[in-house]
C-alpha positions in Angstrom: 94.2 82.5 103.8 96.4 85.6 103.5 96.9 86.8 100.0 98.5 89.7 98.1 95.9 92.1 99.6 96.8 91.3 103.3 94.8 93.3 105.8 92.0 94.2 103.4 90.1 91.0 102.7 87.7 89.4 105.0 89.4 88.0 108.1 88.1 85.5 110.8 89.5 87.9 113.4 90.7 91.4 113.9 94.3 92.1 113.0 96.6 94.4 114.9 99.8 96.2 113.9 102.1 94.8 116.5 105.8 94.6 116.5 107.0 91.3 118.2 110.7 90.3 118.1 110.9 86.9 116.5 113.4 84.4 115.2 112.8 82.8 111.7 114.4 79.6 110.6 114.0 77.9 107.3 115.4 77.5 103.8 115.3 80.4 101.3 114.4 80.2 97.6 117.9 79.2 96.7 117.9 76.3 99.0 120.2 77.8 101.6 119.3 77.4 105.3 118.9 80.7 107.2 118.4 81.8 110.8 117.3 85.4 111.2 116.2 87.7 114.1 113.5 90.1 112.9 110.0 91.2 113.8 106.3 91.0 113.0 104.4 94.0 111.5 100.8 92.6 111.6 99.4 89.7 113.5 96.1 88.0 113.8 94.7 84.6 115.0 95.7 82.9 111.7 99.1 84.3 111.0 100.9 87.5 110.4 103.0 89.8 108.2 106.7 89.6 109.0 109.9 91.3 107.8 112.5 88.8 106.5 115.5 89.8 104.4 115.9 86.5 102.7 114.0 85.5 99.6 111.4 82.9 100.6 109.5 80.5 98.4 105.7 80.6 98.5 104.3 77.5 100.2 107.6 76.9 102.1 107.5 76.1 105.8 109.4 78.3 108.3 109.9 78.0 112.0 109.0 81.1 114.1 109.9 81.7 117.6 108.5 84.5 119.9 111.6 85.7 121.6 109.7 87.0 124.6 107.6 83.8 125.4 110.0 81.3 123.7 106.9 79.8 122.0 107.9 78.3 118.7 105.8 76.9 115.8 105.6 76.2 112.2 104.2 78.6 109.6 103.6 78.5 105.8 104.7 81.4 103.6 101.5 82.3 101.7 102.3 85.6 100.0 104.6 88.5 99.5 102.9 92.0 99.6 102.9 94.3 96.6 104.1 97.1 98.8 106.2 97.1 102.0 105.3 98.8 105.3 108.8 98.6 106.7 110.9 99.2 103.6 112.3 95.7 103.9 111.2 92.4 102.2 107.9 91.3 103.9 106.1 88.0 103.8 102.6 86.9 104.8 102.7 83.7 106.9 99.9 81.3 108.0 100.2 79.6 111.4 100.2 75.7 111.1 99.9 75.2 114.9 97.4 77.8 116.1 96.8 75.9 119.4 100.3 77.1 120.5 99.2 80.7 120.7 102.6 82.0 119.6 101.6 85.7 119.7 100.4 85.7 123.3 97.2 87.4 122.2 93.7 85.9 122.1 91.9 86.9 118.9 88.2 86.0 119.3 86.5 84.9 116.1 84.1 87.4 114.6 81.3 84.9 115.4 82.2 85.2 119.1 81.8 89.1 119.2 78.7 90.7 120.6 75.9 91.2 118.1 75.9 95.0 118.5 76.8 97.8 116.2 79.6 100.3 116.8 82.0 97.9 118.5 85.4 99.0 119.2 88.4 96.7 119.2 91.1 97.2 121.8 94.2 95.2 122.8 93.6 94.6 126.6 95.8 93.0 129.2 94.7 91.1 132.3 96.2 92.8 135.4 96.7 89.5 137.2 98.3 87.1 134.6 99.1 89.7 131.8 97.4 87.6 129.1 96.3 89.8 126.2 93.2 89.9 124.0 92.1 91.9 121.1 88.6 92.5 122.7 85.5 93.7 121.1 84.0 96.4 123.4 80.7 98.2 123.3 80.9 102.0 123.4 79.7 101.9 127.0 82.4 99.4 127.9 85.1 101.5 126.2 83.9 104.6 128.0 84.1 102.8 131.3 87.5 101.5 130.5 88.7 105.1 129.5 87.2 106.6 132.6 88.2 104.1 135.2 91.5 102.7 133.6 90.3 99.2 134.1 87.3 96.9 133.0 86.2 93.7 134.7 86.0 90.9 132.3 86.4 87.1 132.3 90.0 85.9 131.8 90.3 82.6 130.1 93.7 82.0 131.6 92.8 82.8 135.2 89.4 81.2 134.8 87.6 84.0 136.8 86.6 87.7 136.4 89.6 89.9 136.4 90.4 93.6 135.9 91.7 94.4 132.4 93.6 97.4 131.2 94.8 99.0 128.0 97.9 96.8 126.9 101.0 98.9 126.3 102.3 98.4 122.7 106.0 99.0 122.5 107.1 100.4 119.1 110.8 100.3 118.9 113.3 102.9 117.5 116.7 101.5 116.6 116.0 98.0 117.8 117.0 94.7 116.1 117.1 95.3 112.4 115.7 92.8 109.9 118.4 90.6 108.4 120.5 90.5 111.6 121.8 86.9 111.8 120.7 85.1 115.0 124.4 84.5 116.0 125.0 88.3 115.8 122.0 89.0 118.1 122.6 86.1 120.6 123.6 88.6 123.2 120.4 90.5 123.1 118.0 90.1 126.0 114.5 89.2 124.6 112.5 92.3 123.8 115.7 94.4 124.0 118.3 96.0 126.2 117.6 98.6 128.9 119.1 101.3 126.8 116.8 100.7 123.8 114.5 103.5 123.2 110.8 102.5 123.2 107.5 104.4 122.9 104.3 103.0 124.5 101.0 103.3 122.8 97.8 101.4 122.8 96.3 99.3 119.8 92.8 100.5 119.6 90.3 100.5 116.6 88.1 103.4 117.3 85.7 105.2 114.9 87.4 108.2 113.4 86.3 111.0 111.1 89.0 112.6 108.9 88.5 115.8 107.2 90.9 117.8 104.9 91.0 121.6 104.6 89.4 121.4 101.2 86.4 119.7 102.7 87.2 116.1 101.6 86.4 113.6 104.4 86.4 109.9 105.2 85.3 107.6 108.0 87.9 105.2 109.2 89.3 103.7 112.4 92.4 104.3 114.4 95.1 101.6 114.6 97.1 103.1 117.4 96.5 105.8 119.8 98.6 107.8 122.3 98.3 111.0 124.3 99.3 113.2 121.4 99.4 111.0 118.4 97.4 108.5 116.3 97.7 106.1 113.5 95.0 105.4 110.9 94.5 104.1 107.3 92.4 105.8 104.7 92.0 106.4 101.0 92.6 110.1 101.1 95.8 111.3 99.5 97.6 113.3 102.4 101.1 114.4 102.3 103.7 114.6 105.1 103.3 118.0 106.8 99.6 118.4 105.9 97.1 119.3 108.5 93.9 117.2 108.8 91.0 117.4 111.3 90.1 114.3 113.2 87.1 113.5 115.4 87.0 110.3 117.6 83.5 108.8 117.2 83.3 108.0 120.9 82.8 111.6 121.9 79.4 112.1 123.4 76.8 113.7 121.0 77.3 117.4 120.6 80.8 117.2 121.9 82.6 115.9 118.9 85.4 118.2 117.8 87.4 118.6 114.7 91.0 118.4 116.3 93.8 119.6 114.0 96.6 117.1 113.6 99.7 117.2 111.5 100.7 114.2 109.3 104.2 113.0 110.4 104.6 109.8 108.2 102.8 107.8 105.6 103.1 104.1 104.4 101.1 102.3 101.7 99.0 99.4 102.6 98.6 96.4 100.4 95.3 96.9 98.8 92.6 99.2 97.6 94.8 102.2 97.5 94.6 102.7 101.3 97.6 104.4 103.1 98.7 104.2 106.8 99.2 107.7 108.3 100.8 108.8 111.6 99.6 112.2 112.9 100.4 114.4 115.9 97.8 116.6 117.5 98.8 120.2 116.7 97.4 121.9 119.8 98.1 119.2 122.5 97.1 121.5 125.4 93.7 122.8 124.1 90.2 121.6 125.1 89.9 119.5 121.9 93.0 117.5 122.6 91.9 117.0 126.1 88.5 115.6 124.9 90.4 113.3 122.5 92.5 111.9 125.3 89.7 111.4 127.8 87.2 109.8 125.3 89.7 107.7 123.5 92.3 106.6 126.0 91.4 108.0 129.4 94.4 110.2 129.5 94.3 113.0 132.1 97.8 114.2 131.9 99.4 116.9 129.7 100.4 115.4 126.4 104.0 114.1 126.1 106.3 114.3 123.2 104.9 113.1 120.0 105.2 109.4 119.1 106.3 108.7 115.6 105.0 105.2 115.1 107.2 103.1 112.8 106.8 99.8 111.3 
C-alpha cells in the first residue's frame, strides 16, 4: 500500500513519473460532491500520485477516468504526501479495479523481471498497437534499442512478436490546471488542444553517476531523459544554477565521461531526504554530450532546446 513515503518504499512494480490528464469524481472531506479535471504525477501498477485541489478523506473512494482512453475505475485515497511535487495538494491513491488497466501501461511484477543484475527500466511502446510497458531490459537490450531505435519483443496485446520503441512522454506546459471544474474544461479535447505546448521525453531509469565540483558523488538512476536534459533523484544538496557532472552507466567501459550539466529546477520527494532535479547538458554539441545521447537514448541529431520537465 502507498503511504506517506510514496515512491521510496518497496513496490511490487516500477513506478514512473507520468503526467496523464484525468477526471476525478468523489466526495470531499466536508461531504461535498466534486468533479475535477486534473492529472497524475506518478503511476504504477497499484495506483498513483494525483494532484487534486479538494481536501480528501483518507480511506474514501474516488472515481478516476483516463481522459485519453476513457477507461474509468474506482480508487481508494490512501495517503497525503508530506511534501508536494507540483505545488498543489497531492494524494496517493490505490486502484481497486487493477484489471481495467486505467493507465494504459503494463507494469510487470518484480518477480516477472529477468534474474539479472544491472537491469534498466524503460517505458516502451508497441509500434503496431501502441500498447505501453515499463519494461525491464538488460544492458545489451538497451544498447540494441538505442542503436536501432526499435527492439523485437512479445506484445501481450497483439499476441505475437512486435517491434517496440521508446514511448514519448508528453510533459505539459500551461495545460489543464489542477482544480479546474469538469464543466469548465468540457470543451477540451482529451490530451489537449493543438496549440498546447508539449515537450517529448522518454521515461527511462538508467544508472547514473552524479559528481559535484567539491568531489561529493552519488549513484542514482535517471527518471526522464531527452537529447539535452535529464531528470534524476538523489540525496545530494544541489541548488538551482549549480553545475554537476553526470555519467550514464551504460557507456562502454573506458568511455564513461563526466558530462557537465546545469541544475534547472528541484523538487523534494516524499521520503529519506531525496530531491528530484532537472538538469540541462551545458555543452550540448561536444563529444561527451554526443556519447550521452547515443548510449542513453540513441539520439544522433544536434541537441534541441532544453526541456524543463515540470510536475
